[in-house]
N, CA, C and O atoms as a GROMACS GRO file, in nm:
protein
  592
    1UNK      N    1   4.387  -7.639   7.130
    1UNK     CA    2   4.314  -7.566   7.033
    1UNK      C    3   4.298  -7.673   6.925
    1UNK      O    4   4.379  -7.765   6.912
    2UNK      N    5   4.192  -7.658   6.851
    2UNK     CA    6   4.152  -7.734   6.735
    2UNK      C    7   4.227  -7.687   6.618
    2UNK      O    8   4.234  -7.566   6.595
    3UNK      N    9   4.291  -7.782   6.534
    3UNK     CA   10   4.346  -7.728   6.423
    3UNK      C   11   4.252  -7.708   6.304
    3UNK      O   12   4.147  -7.772   6.311
    4UNK      N   13   4.267  -7.638   6.206
    4UNK     CA   14   4.195  -7.603   6.091
    4UNK      C   15   4.089  -7.720   6.026
    4UNK      O   16   3.975  -7.697   5.986
    5UNK      N   17   4.157  -7.847   6.026
    5UNK     CA   18   4.070  -7.951   5.975
    5UNK      C   19   3.970  -7.992   6.077
    5UNK      O   20   3.855  -8.019   6.042
    6UNK      N   21   4.008  -7.998   6.207
    6UNK     CA   22   3.910  -8.034   6.310
    6UNK      C   23   3.797  -7.937   6.330
    6UNK      O   24   3.682  -7.975   6.353
    7UNK      N   25   3.836  -7.803   6.322
    7UNK     CA   26   3.741  -7.694   6.329
    7UNK      C   27   3.639  -7.702   6.217
    7UNK      O   28   3.520  -7.680   6.238
    8UNK      N   29   3.692  -7.737   6.086
    8UNK     CA   30   3.591  -7.750   5.977
    8UNK      C   31   3.495  -7.859   5.999
    8UNK      O   32   3.376  -7.850   5.968
    9UNK      N   33   3.553  -7.968   6.056
    9UNK     CA   34   3.458  -8.078   6.077
    9UNK      C   35   3.357  -8.044   6.183
    9UNK      O   36   3.258  -8.117   6.195
   10UNK      N   37   3.374  -7.940   6.262
   10UNK     CA   38   3.275  -7.908   6.353
   10UNK      C   39   3.162  -7.821   6.301
   10UNK      O   40   3.069  -7.794   6.377
   11UNK      N   41   3.162  -7.777   6.179
   11UNK     CA   42   3.071  -7.696   6.120
   11UNK      C   43   2.950  -7.789   6.087
   11UNK      O   44   2.963  -7.887   6.014
   12UNK      N   45   2.836  -7.755   6.141
   12UNK     CA   46   2.716  -7.852   6.134
   12UNK      C   47   2.596  -7.780   6.051
   12UNK      O   48   2.497  -7.844   6.015
   13UNK      N   49   2.612  -7.658   6.028
   13UNK     CA   50   2.483  -7.597   5.967
   13UNK      C   51   2.522  -7.569   5.816
   13UNK      O   52   2.637  -7.561   5.774
   14UNK      N   53   2.420  -7.556   5.751
   14UNK     CA   54   2.413  -7.521   5.610
   14UNK      C   55   2.479  -7.387   5.593
   14UNK      O   56   2.430  -7.288   5.647
   15UNK      N   57   2.598  -7.379   5.513
   15UNK     CA   58   2.673  -7.264   5.500
   15UNK      C   59   2.646  -7.207   5.352
   15UNK      O   60   2.732  -7.138   5.298
   16UNK      N   61   2.541  -7.232   5.296
   16UNK     CA   62   2.509  -7.188   5.149
   16UNK      C   63   2.401  -7.071   5.149
   16UNK      O   64   2.360  -7.025   5.043
   17UNK      N   65   2.356  -7.023   5.273
   17UNK     CA   66   2.262  -6.916   5.276
   17UNK      C   67   2.336  -6.782   5.269
   17UNK      O   68   2.456  -6.778   5.292
   18UNK      N   69   2.265  -6.668   5.237
   18UNK     CA   70   2.339  -6.537   5.231
   18UNK      C   71   2.394  -6.514   5.373
   18UNK      O   72   2.333  -6.554   5.473
   19UNK      N   73   2.517  -6.446   5.378
   19UNK     CA   74   2.589  -6.405   5.490
   19UNK      C   75   2.508  -6.354   5.607
   19UNK      O   76   2.518  -6.397   5.722
   20UNK      N   77   2.418  -6.246   5.562
   20UNK     CA   78   2.339  -6.194   5.660
   20UNK      C   79   2.247  -6.298   5.730
   20UNK      O   80   2.183  -6.256   5.826
   21UNK      N   81   2.233  -6.421   5.697
   21UNK     CA   82   2.147  -6.513   5.756
   21UNK      C   83   2.226  -6.570   5.888
   21UNK      O   84   2.156  -6.633   5.967
   22UNK      N   85   2.341  -6.556   5.914
   22UNK     CA   86   2.423  -6.612   6.025
   22UNK      C   87   2.448  -6.511   6.129
   22UNK      O   88   2.447  -6.391   6.105
   23UNK      N   89   2.471  -6.566   6.254
   23UNK     CA   90   2.541  -6.510   6.357
   23UNK      C   91   2.684  -6.541   6.344
   23UNK      O   92   2.717  -6.646   6.288
   24UNK      N   93   2.771  -6.459   6.390
   24UNK     CA   94   2.910  -6.496   6.387
   24UNK      C   95   2.986  -6.456   6.511
   24UNK      O   96   2.942  -6.365   6.581
   25UNK      N   97   3.092  -6.516   6.541
   25UNK     CA   98   3.174  -6.475   6.661
   25UNK      C   99   3.240  -6.337   6.629
   25UNK      O  100   3.288  -6.320   6.517
   26UNK      N  101   3.243  -6.244   6.718
   26UNK     CA  102   3.288  -6.109   6.677
   26UNK      C  103   3.360  -6.049   6.792
   26UNK      O  104   3.343  -6.088   6.907
   27UNK      N  105   3.443  -5.952   6.758
   27UNK     CA  106   3.536  -5.893   6.869
   27UNK      C  107   3.520  -5.745   6.847
   27UNK      O  108   3.524  -5.696   6.734
   28UNK      N  109   3.501  -5.674   6.959
   28UNK     CA  110   3.478  -5.531   6.974
   28UNK      C  111   3.607  -5.474   7.029
   28UNK      O  112   3.658  -5.536   7.122
   29UNK      N  113   3.669  -5.363   6.985
   29UNK     CA  114   3.794  -5.309   7.022
   29UNK      C  115   3.887  -5.418   7.018
   29UNK      O  116   3.951  -5.439   7.121
   30UNK      N  117   3.909  -5.501   6.903
   30UNK     CA  118   3.993  -5.609   6.904
   30UNK      C  119   4.135  -5.582   6.943
   30UNK      O  120   4.199  -5.665   7.008
   31UNK      N  121   4.186  -5.464   6.903
   31UNK     CA  122   4.324  -5.431   6.922
   31UNK      C  123   4.378  -5.402   7.073
   31UNK      O  124   4.496  -5.379   7.100
   32UNK      N  125   4.281  -5.408   7.159
   32UNK     CA  126   4.308  -5.363   7.294
   32UNK      C  127   4.341  -5.492   7.372
   32UNK      O  128   4.280  -5.599   7.363
   33UNK      N  129   4.458  -5.461   7.460
   33UNK     CA  130   4.514  -5.570   7.535
   33UNK      C  131   4.455  -5.585   7.686
   33UNK      O  132   4.470  -5.679   7.764
   34UNK      N  133   4.381  -5.457   7.706
   34UNK     CA  134   4.315  -5.450   7.844
   34UNK      C  135   4.200  -5.354   7.831
   34UNK      O  136   4.117  -5.360   7.740
   35UNK      N  137   4.202  -5.264   7.930
   35UNK     CA  138   4.071  -5.179   7.937
   35UNK      C  139   4.068  -5.080   7.822
   35UNK      O  140   4.166  -5.068   7.748
   36UNK      N  141   3.961  -5.011   7.808
   36UNK     CA  142   3.920  -4.920   7.692
   36UNK      C  143   3.984  -4.790   7.723
   36UNK      O  144   3.982  -4.710   7.630
   37UNK      N  145   4.043  -4.752   7.836
   37UNK     CA  146   4.088  -4.610   7.850
   37UNK      C  147   4.249  -4.598   7.855
   37UNK      O  148   4.301  -4.494   7.813
   38UNK      N  149   4.323  -4.694   7.902
   38UNK     CA  150   4.460  -4.676   7.908
   38UNK      C  151   4.554  -4.794   7.867
   38UNK      O  152   4.674  -4.791   7.893
   39UNK      N  153   4.492  -4.896   7.802
   39UNK     CA  154   4.564  -5.013   7.770
   39UNK      C  155   4.648  -4.987   7.631
   39UNK      O  156   4.640  -4.886   7.561
   40UNK      N  157   4.726  -5.097   7.608
   40UNK     CA  158   4.803  -5.091   7.502
   40UNK      C  159   4.710  -5.160   7.369
   40UNK      O  160   4.623  -5.247   7.379
   41UNK      N  161   4.750  -5.102   7.264
   41UNK     CA  162   4.700  -5.158   7.132
   41UNK      C  163   4.797  -5.245   7.069
   41UNK      O  164   4.917  -5.217   7.072
   42UNK      N  165   4.751  -5.354   7.008
   42UNK     CA  166   4.854  -5.462   6.968
   42UNK      C  167   4.788  -5.535   6.842
   42UNK      O  168   4.670  -5.570   6.844
   43UNK      N  169   4.864  -5.554   6.745
   43UNK     CA  170   4.833  -5.640   6.631
   43UNK      C  171   4.817  -5.778   6.664
   43UNK      O  172   4.745  -5.852   6.597
   44UNK      N  173   4.889  -5.821   6.779
   44UNK     CA  174   4.893  -5.962   6.831
   44UNK      C  175   4.740  -6.004   6.866
   44UNK      O  176   4.697  -6.118   6.844
   45UNK      N  177   4.669  -5.907   6.919
   45UNK     CA  178   4.536  -5.938   6.963
   45UNK      C  179   4.441  -5.994   6.843
   45UNK      O  180   4.348  -6.074   6.859
   46UNK      N  181   4.481  -5.938   6.725
   46UNK     CA  182   4.394  -5.994   6.608
   46UNK      C  183   4.434  -6.142   6.586
   46UNK      O  184   4.347  -6.226   6.562
   47UNK      N  185   4.573  -6.176   6.593
   47UNK     CA  186   4.595  -6.310   6.580
   47UNK      C  187   4.538  -6.396   6.677
   47UNK      O  188   4.497  -6.507   6.643
   48UNK      N  189   4.531  -6.354   6.798
   48UNK     CA  190   4.479  -6.432   6.911
   48UNK      C  191   4.327  -6.449   6.898
   48UNK      O  192   4.278  -6.560   6.922
   49UNK      N  193   4.252  -6.352   6.863
   49UNK     CA  194   4.102  -6.373   6.852
   49UNK      C  195   4.077  -6.448   6.724
   49UNK      O  196   3.981  -6.525   6.725
   50UNK      N  197   4.151  -6.436   6.610
   50UNK     CA  198   4.137  -6.515   6.499
   50UNK      C  199   4.156  -6.661   6.516
   50UNK      O  200   4.077  -6.743   6.468
   51UNK      N  201   4.263  -6.692   6.585
   51UNK     CA  202   4.309  -6.828   6.618
   51UNK      C  203   4.201  -6.905   6.728
   51UNK      O  204   4.200  -7.027   6.743
   52UNK      N  205   4.113  -6.810   6.800
   52UNK     CA  206   4.015  -6.867   6.872
   52UNK      C  207   3.873  -6.886   6.800
   52UNK      O  208   3.772  -6.928   6.856
   53UNK      N  209   3.881  -6.850   6.674
   53UNK     CA  210   3.749  -6.875   6.595
   53UNK      C  211   3.677  -6.753   6.573
   53UNK      O  212   3.567  -6.764   6.518
   54UNK      N  213   3.722  -6.629   6.610
   54UNK     CA  214   3.644  -6.511   6.577
   54UNK      C  215   3.631  -6.498   6.418
   54UNK      O  216   3.719  -6.544   6.346
   55UNK      N  217   3.523  -6.438   6.370
   55UNK     CA  218   3.512  -6.431   6.229
   55UNK      C  219   3.489  -6.278   6.195
   55UNK      O  220   3.485  -6.249   6.076
   56UNK      N  221   3.474  -6.184   6.284
   56UNK     CA  222   3.445  -6.033   6.259
   56UNK      C  223   3.542  -5.965   6.368
   56UNK      O  224   3.532  -5.991   6.488
   57UNK      N  225   3.630  -5.883   6.321
   57UNK     CA  226   3.720  -5.802   6.409
   57UNK      C  227   3.704  -5.656   6.361
   57UNK      O  228   3.679  -5.621   6.246
   58UNK      N  229   3.725  -5.569   6.477
   58UNK     CA  230   3.700  -5.424   6.456
   58UNK      C  231   3.827  -5.357   6.452
   58UNK      O  232   3.916  -5.385   6.532
   59UNK      N  233   3.842  -5.260   6.351
   59UNK     CA  234   3.942  -5.152   6.341
   59UNK      C  235   3.901  -5.039   6.359
   59UNK      O  236   3.820  -4.996   6.276
   60UNK      N  237   3.939  -4.957   6.466
   60UNK     CA  238   3.905  -4.810   6.491
   60UNK      C  239   4.010  -4.740   6.422
   60UNK      O  240   4.121  -4.732   6.476
   61UNK      N  241   3.986  -4.682   6.300
   61UNK     CA  242   4.100  -4.620   6.219
   61UNK      C  243   4.096  -4.474   6.232
   61UNK      O  244   3.993  -4.412   6.207
   62UNK      N  245   4.213  -4.412   6.272
   62UNK     CA  246   4.235  -4.278   6.301
   62UNK      C  247   4.361  -4.216   6.220
   62UNK      O  248   4.453  -4.293   6.192
   63UNK      N  249   4.369  -4.089   6.186
   63UNK     CA  250   4.488  -4.033   6.122
   63UNK      C  251   4.596  -4.051   6.215
   63UNK      O  252   4.591  -4.024   6.335
   64UNK      N  253   4.698  -4.099   6.151
   64UNK     CA  254   4.844  -4.098   6.216
   64UNK      C  255   4.933  -4.003   6.170
   64UNK      O  256   4.892  -3.917   6.091
   65UNK      N  257   5.060  -4.004   6.212
   65UNK     CA  258   5.153  -3.915   6.175
   65UNK      C  259   5.214  -3.961   6.037
   65UNK      O  260   5.220  -4.079   6.002
   66UNK      N  261   5.257  -3.861   5.969
   66UNK     CA  262   5.318  -3.882   5.831
   66UNK      C  263   5.246  -3.948   5.736
   66UNK      O  264   5.298  -4.017   5.649
   67UNK      N  265   5.096  -3.927   5.750
   67UNK     CA  266   4.995  -3.965   5.654
   67UNK      C  267   4.972  -4.135   5.662
   67UNK      O  268   4.923  -4.201   5.570
   68UNK      N  269   5.014  -4.185   5.783
   68UNK     CA  270   4.993  -4.338   5.801
   68UNK      C  271   4.882  -4.357   5.911
   68UNK      O  272   4.885  -4.315   6.026
   69UNK      N  273   4.770  -4.438   5.841
   69UNK     CA  274   4.655  -4.455   5.938
   69UNK      C  275   4.706  -4.542   6.062
   69UNK      O  276   4.801  -4.620   6.058
   70UNK      N  277   4.636  -4.519   6.160
   70UNK     CA  278   4.659  -4.605   6.283
   70UNK      C  279   4.532  -4.659   6.340
   70UNK      O  280   4.422  -4.615   6.304
   71UNK      N  281   4.546  -4.762   6.437
   71UNK     CA  282   4.424  -4.830   6.478
   71UNK      C  283   4.441  -4.785   6.629
   71UNK      O  284   4.548  -4.810   6.685
   72UNK      N  285   4.340  -4.718   6.698
   72UNK     CA  286   4.336  -4.715   6.831
   72UNK      C  287   4.197  -4.668   6.882
   72UNK      O  288   4.105  -4.643   6.803
   73UNK      N  289   4.186  -4.657   7.022
   73UNK     CA  290   4.051  -4.625   7.071
   73UNK      C  291   4.062  -4.470   7.089
   73UNK      O  292   4.138  -4.423   7.173
   74UNK      N  293   3.991  -4.398   7.014
   74UNK     CA  294   4.007  -4.252   7.009
   74UNK      C  295   3.968  -4.188   7.131
   74UNK      O  296   3.890  -4.249   7.204
   75UNK      N  297   4.011  -4.076   7.164
   75UNK     CA  298   3.995  -3.987   7.269
   75UNK      C  299   4.022  -4.046   7.399
   75UNK      O  300   3.970  -4.000   7.500
   76UNK      N  301   4.101  -4.148   7.404
   76UNK     CA  302   4.141  -4.212   7.527
   76UNK      C  303   4.296  -4.215   7.534
   76UNK      O  304   4.359  -4.171   7.437
   77UNK      N  305   4.367  -4.268   7.649
   77UNK     CA  306   4.494  -4.277   7.664
   77UNK      C  307   4.562  -4.412   7.614
   77UNK      O  308   4.674  -4.449   7.651
   78UNK      N  309   4.489  -4.475   7.535
   78UNK     CA  310   4.525  -4.612   7.473
   78UNK      C  311   4.639  -4.578   7.374
   78UNK      O  312   4.645  -4.469   7.317
   79UNK      N  313   4.730  -4.681   7.359
   79UNK     CA  314   4.838  -4.643   7.249
   79UNK      C  315   4.781  -4.681   7.116
   79UNK      O  316   4.670  -4.732   7.103
   80UNK      N  317   4.868  -4.652   7.013
   80UNK     CA  318   4.805  -4.685   6.881
   80UNK      C  319   4.899  -4.802   6.813
   80UNK      O  320   5.006  -4.834   6.864
   81UNK      N  321   4.853  -4.855   6.707
   81UNK     CA  322   4.930  -4.941   6.625
   81UNK      C  323   4.911  -4.920   6.462
   81UNK      O  324   4.801  -4.889   6.415
   82UNK      N  325   4.998  -4.935   6.402
   82UNK     CA  326   4.985  -4.924   6.267
   82UNK      C  327   4.880  -4.992   6.193
   82UNK      O  328   4.866  -5.112   6.212
   83UNK      N  329   4.800  -4.929   6.107
   83UNK     CA  330   4.701  -5.002   6.046
   83UNK      C  331   4.745  -5.110   5.955
   83UNK      O  332   4.679  -5.212   5.938
   84UNK      N  333   4.869  -5.082   5.890
   84UNK     CA  334   4.926  -5.179   5.802
   84UNK      C  335   4.976  -5.298   5.884
   84UNK      O  336   4.982  -5.409   5.833
   85UNK      N  337   5.009  -5.275   6.007
   85UNK     CA  338   5.056  -5.393   6.087
   85UNK      C  339   4.956  -5.479   6.121
   85UNK      O  340   4.969  -5.601   6.124
   86UNK      N  341   4.839  -5.410   6.152
   86UNK     CA  342   4.711  -5.480   6.194
   86UNK      C  343   4.666  -5.558   6.070
   86UNK      O  344   4.646  -5.678   6.085
   87UNK      N  345   4.650  -5.508   5.962
   87UNK     CA  346   4.604  -5.572   5.836
   87UNK      C  347   4.681  -5.697   5.807
   87UNK      O  348   4.626  -5.803   5.777
   88UNK      N  349   4.825  -5.679   5.818
   88UNK     CA  350   4.920  -5.788   5.807
   88UNK      C  351   4.896  -5.900   5.901
   88UNK      O  352   4.906  -6.015   5.860
   89UNK      N  353   4.865  -5.872   6.027
   89UNK     CA  354   4.849  -5.983   6.127
   89UNK      C  355   4.714  -6.048   6.100
   89UNK      O  356   4.701  -6.170   6.111
   90UNK      N  357   4.605  -5.961   6.063
   90UNK     CA  358   4.476  -6.031   6.033
   90UNK      C  359   4.497  -6.133   5.895
   90UNK      O  360   4.435  -6.239   5.890
   91UNK      N  361   4.575  -6.099   5.802
   91UNK     CA  362   4.592  -6.176   5.680
   91UNK      C  363   4.679  -6.311   5.732
   91UNK      O  364   4.646  -6.424   5.695
   92UNK      N  365   4.764  -6.294   5.800
   92UNK     CA  366   4.850  -6.413   5.858
   92UNK      C  367   4.769  -6.518   5.932
   92UNK      O  368   4.801  -6.637   5.931
   93UNK      N  369   4.660  -6.468   5.998
   93UNK     CA  370   4.581  -6.559   6.081
   93UNK      C  371   4.438  -6.573   6.046
   93UNK      O  372   4.364  -6.640   6.117
   94UNK      N  373   4.398  -6.514   5.941
   94UNK     CA  374   4.253  -6.516   5.919
   94UNK      C  375   4.204  -6.655   5.880
   94UNK      O  376   4.087  -6.684   5.904
   95UNK      N  377   4.280  -6.738   5.825
   95UNK     CA  378   4.234  -6.867   5.796
   95UNK      C  379   4.301  -6.978   5.848
   95UNK      O  380   4.306  -7.082   5.783
   96UNK      N  381   4.355  -6.968   5.962
   96UNK     CA  382   4.426  -7.061   6.039
   96UNK      C  383   4.347  -7.168   6.100
   96UNK      O  384   4.393  -7.281   6.112
   97UNK      N  385   4.221  -7.133   6.141
   97UNK     CA  386   4.128  -7.229   6.198
   97UNK      C  387   4.005  -7.242   6.114
   97UNK      O  388   3.928  -7.335   6.138
   98UNK      N  389   3.980  -7.164   6.024
   98UNK     CA  390   3.864  -7.172   5.940
   98UNK      C  391   3.875  -7.117   5.821
   98UNK      O  392   3.947  -7.019   5.806
   99UNK      N  393   3.804  -7.172   5.718
   99UNK     CA  394   3.817  -7.123   5.580
   99UNK      C  395   3.703  -7.012   5.540
   99UNK      O  396   3.703  -6.946   5.436
  100UNK      N  397   3.616  -7.008   5.634
  100UNK     CA  398   3.518  -6.909   5.630
  100UNK      C  399   3.550  -6.765   5.632
  100UNK      O  400   3.654  -6.735   5.691
  101UNK      N  401   3.486  -6.676   5.583
  101UNK     CA  402   3.531  -6.526   5.558
  101UNK      C  403   3.550  -6.468   5.706
  101UNK      O  404   3.492  -6.506   5.808
  102UNK      N  405   3.634  -6.379   5.695
  102UNK     CA  406   3.658  -6.270   5.820
  102UNK      C  407   3.595  -6.141   5.769
  102UNK      O  408   3.610  -6.099   5.654
  103UNK      N  409   3.520  -6.079   5.868
  103UNK     CA  410   3.465  -5.944   5.826
  103UNK      C  411   3.549  -5.848   5.902
  103UNK      O  412   3.582  -5.868   6.019
  104UNK      N  413   3.582  -5.745   5.835
  104UNK     CA  414   3.649  -5.642   5.898
  104UNK      C  415   3.542  -5.525   5.919
  104UNK      O  416   3.483  -5.468   5.828
  105UNK      N  417   3.529  -5.502   6.037
  105UNK     CA  418   3.436  -5.383   6.094
  105UNK      C  419   3.531  -5.269   6.089
  105UNK      O  420   3.624  -5.276   6.170
  106UNK      N  421   3.528  -5.164   6.010
  106UNK     CA  422   3.601  -5.042   5.998
  106UNK      C  423   3.537  -4.932   6.053
  106UNK      O  424   3.443  -4.878   5.994
  107UNK      N  425   3.581  -4.892   6.166
  107UNK     CA  426   3.524  -4.752   6.212
  107UNK      C  427   3.617  -4.646   6.169
  107UNK      O  428   3.728  -4.639   6.223
  108UNK      N  429   3.582  -4.565   6.080
  108UNK     CA  430   3.654  -4.470   6.013
  108UNK      C  431   3.655  -4.326   6.078
  108UNK      O  432   3.549  -4.266   6.099
  109UNK      N  433   3.766  -4.278   6.107
  109UNK     CA  434   3.791  -4.153   6.159
  109UNK      C  435   3.907  -4.095   6.082
  109UNK      O  436   3.984  -4.015   6.135
  110UNK      N  437   3.918  -4.136   5.954
  110UNK     CA  438   4.038  -4.087   5.871
  110UNK      C  439   3.994  -3.974   5.770
  110UNK      O  440   3.881  -3.960   5.723
  111UNK      N  441   4.101  -3.898   5.747
  111UNK     CA  442   4.099  -3.782   5.640
  111UNK      C  443   4.091  -3.858   5.512
  111UNK      O  444   4.124  -3.976   5.508
  112UNK      N  445   4.047  -3.794   5.408
  112UNK     CA  446   4.041  -3.845   5.281
  112UNK      C  447   4.173  -3.907   5.242
  112UNK      O  448   4.176  -4.026   5.210
  113UNK      N  449   4.286  -3.831   5.242
  113UNK     CA  450   4.412  -3.900   5.200
  113UNK      C  451   4.450  -4.028   5.277
  113UNK      O  452   4.505  -4.120   5.217
  114UNK      N  453   4.419  -4.038   5.417
  114UNK     CA  454   4.449  -4.148   5.493
  114UNK      C  455   4.353  -4.254   5.470
  114UNK      O  456   4.384  -4.371   5.491
  115UNK      N  457   4.220  -4.214   5.423
  115UNK     CA  458   4.129  -4.320   5.372
  115UNK      C  459   4.187  -4.398   5.252
  115UNK      O  460   4.193  -4.521   5.249
  116UNK      N  461   4.230  -4.314   5.154
  116UNK     CA  462   4.287  -4.373   5.034
  116UNK      C  463   4.416  -4.459   5.058
  116UNK      O  464   4.440  -4.553   4.982
  117UNK      N  465   4.510  -4.426   5.177
  117UNK     CA  466   4.620  -4.515   5.201
  117UNK      C  467   4.565  -4.629   5.259
  117UNK      O  468   4.612  -4.737   5.222
  118UNK      N  469   4.466  -4.628   5.349
  118UNK     CA  470   4.420  -4.761   5.393
  118UNK      C  471   4.371  -4.842   5.293
  118UNK      O  472   4.402  -4.961   5.295
  119UNK      N  473   4.293  -4.796   5.200
  119UNK     CA  474   4.231  -4.868   5.088
  119UNK      C  475   4.350  -4.934   5.008
  119UNK      O  476   4.343  -5.051   4.970
  120UNK      N  477   4.449  -4.860   4.986
  120UNK     CA  478   4.572  -4.922   4.921
  120UNK      C  479   4.626  -5.045   4.996
  120UNK      O  480   4.660  -5.150   4.941
  121UNK      N  481   4.632  -5.021   5.131
  121UNK     CA  482   4.677  -5.113   5.214
  121UNK      C  483   4.588  -5.238   5.217
  121UNK      O  484   4.643  -5.348   5.227
  122UNK      N  485   4.460  -5.229   5.209
  122UNK     CA  486   4.378  -5.339   5.196
  122UNK      C  487   4.403  -5.423   5.078
  122UNK      O  488   4.411  -5.545   5.089
  123UNK      N  489   4.416  -5.362   4.967
  123UNK     CA  490   4.441  -5.416   4.837
  123UNK      C  491   4.586  -5.486   4.832
  123UNK      O  492   4.597  -5.598   4.781
  124UNK      N  493   4.686  -5.424   4.881
  124UNK     CA  494   4.810  -5.474   4.892
  124UNK      C  495   4.824  -5.601   4.986
  124UNK      O  496   4.896  -5.694   4.951
  125UNK      N  497   4.755  -5.603   5.106
  125UNK     CA  498   4.774  -5.707   5.212
  125UNK      C  499   4.688  -5.823   5.156
  125UNK      O  500   4.739  -5.934   5.145
  126UNK      N  501   4.562  -5.802   5.123
  126UNK     CA  502   4.471  -5.901   5.090
  126UNK      C  503   4.450  -5.947   4.941
  126UNK      O  504   4.395  -6.053   4.909
  127UNK      N  505   4.498  -5.857   4.855
  127UNK     CA  506   4.492  -5.896   4.711
  127UNK      C  507   4.359  -5.952   4.667
  127UNK      O  508   4.258  -5.897   4.710
  128UNK      N  509   4.349  -6.047   4.593
  128UNK     CA  510   4.238  -6.120   4.552
  128UNK      C  511   4.134  -6.174   4.647
  128UNK      O  512   4.017  -6.197   4.615
  129UNK      N  513   4.191  -6.194   4.778
  129UNK     CA  514   4.103  -6.239   4.888
  129UNK      C  515   4.009  -6.134   4.940
  129UNK      O  516   3.915  -6.167   5.011
  130UNK      N  517   4.032  -6.006   4.905
  130UNK     CA  518   3.949  -5.892   4.940
  130UNK      C  519   3.812  -5.900   4.860
  130UNK      O  520   3.806  -5.911   4.737
  131UNK      N  521   3.702  -5.894   4.944
  131UNK     CA  522   3.578  -5.888   4.876
  131UNK      C  523   3.521  -5.727   4.898
  131UNK      O  524   3.512  -5.671   5.007
  132UNK      N  525   3.494  -5.681   4.792
  132UNK     CA  526   3.425  -5.545   4.804
  132UNK      C  527   3.292  -5.546   4.822
  132UNK      O  528   3.227  -5.650   4.808
  133UNK      N  529   3.233  -5.426   4.858
  133UNK     CA  530   3.083  -5.425   4.870
  133UNK      C  531   3.018  -5.448   4.732
  133UNK      O  532   3.065  -5.422   4.621
  134UNK      N  533   2.903  -5.502   4.763
  134UNK     CA  534   2.814  -5.548   4.642
  134UNK      C  535   2.779  -5.431   4.559
  134UNK      O  536   2.773  -5.317   4.604
  135UNK      N  537   2.756  -5.462   4.436
  135UNK     CA  538   2.697  -5.350   4.335
  135UNK      C  539   2.566  -5.303   4.379
  135UNK      O  540   2.485  -5.380   4.431
  136UNK      N  541   2.543  -5.186   4.362
  136UNK     CA  542   2.407  -5.122   4.396
  136UNK      C  543   2.289  -5.212   4.333
  136UNK      O  544   2.292  -5.248   4.215
  137UNK      N  545   2.197  -5.240   4.411
  137UNK     CA  546   2.078  -5.307   4.366
  137UNK      C  547   2.091  -5.454   4.397
  137UNK      O  548   1.994  -5.522   4.365
  138UNK      N  549   2.197  -5.517   4.454
  138UNK     CA  550   2.212  -5.649   4.491
  138UNK      C  551   2.124  -5.674   4.616
  138UNK      O  552   2.122  -5.593   4.708
  139UNK      N  553   2.054  -5.785   4.617
  139UNK     CA  554   1.967  -5.812   4.717
  139UNK      C  555   2.007  -5.886   4.823
  139UNK      O  556   1.941  -5.876   4.926
  140UNK      N  557   2.120  -5.971   4.820
  140UNK     CA  558   2.182  -6.036   4.931
  140UNK      C  559   2.326  -6.046   4.931
  140UNK      O  560   2.385  -6.037   4.823
  141UNK      N  561   2.389  -6.064   5.036
  141UNK     CA  562   2.530  -6.103   5.035
  141UNK      C  563   2.562  -6.234   4.991
  141UNK      O  564   2.473  -6.317   5.004
  142UNK      N  565   2.683  -6.275   4.936
  142UNK     CA  566   2.711  -6.403   4.903
  142UNK      C  567   2.703  -6.494   5.040
  142UNK      O  568   2.705  -6.447   5.154
  143UNK      N  569   2.696  -6.626   5.008
  143UNK     CA  570   2.696  -6.714   5.125
  143UNK      C  571   2.851  -6.728   5.180
  143UNK      O  572   2.952  -6.688   5.122
  144UNK      N  573   2.847  -6.790   5.297
  144UNK     CA  574   2.991  -6.818   5.337
  144UNK      C  575   3.070  -6.913   5.253
  144UNK      O  576   3.191  -6.902   5.234
  145UNK      N  577   2.985  -7.018   5.198
  145UNK     CA  578   3.053  -7.115   5.122
  145UNK      C  579   3.104  -7.045   4.985
  145UNK      O  580   3.212  -7.078   4.935
  146UNK      N  581   3.029  -6.957   4.934
  146UNK     CA  582   3.065  -6.891   4.810
  146UNK      C  583   3.193  -6.790   4.830
  146UNK      O  584   3.268  -6.761   4.737
  147UNK      N  585   3.206  -6.743   4.960
  147UNK     CA  586   3.321  -6.659   4.984
  147UNK      C  587   3.454  -6.727   5.002
  147UNK      O  588   3.561  -6.668   4.988
  148UNK      N  589   3.440  -6.867   5.039
  148UNK     CA  590   3.566  -6.956   5.044
  148UNK      C  591   3.649  -6.964   4.917
  148UNK      O  592   3.751  -7.033   4.914
   0.00000   0.00000   0.00000
């Protein structure tokens, strides 16, 4: 596996254009270790795909017990994993091979109280590294270079 410096040297295109101008490596149902119906959900899968260069990961967020949001494939027999555990794993590996942004694709199935809890966790885990949606009227997303 390439270390962060070698991976950076492999970037050959202009990274100063708006983010929407690029294709990126993404992962669907990132949390699943196997099939979409019965497999285990794991935060380790986020570390794995980020260390392989993925820059967009999916979190299917559902109401969990005791007001704690979970990540799982809904309406299936897959297990669930704590949303806080997933966010912590993402933060730990997000920039291990690239300094460029990681996009969190949040599929929200949360009640309002658990949405608020997830937002609090996003701020807690990512702090100043968290980039919030653009203000109304903005015409373009920032560039990957601007987000580094």
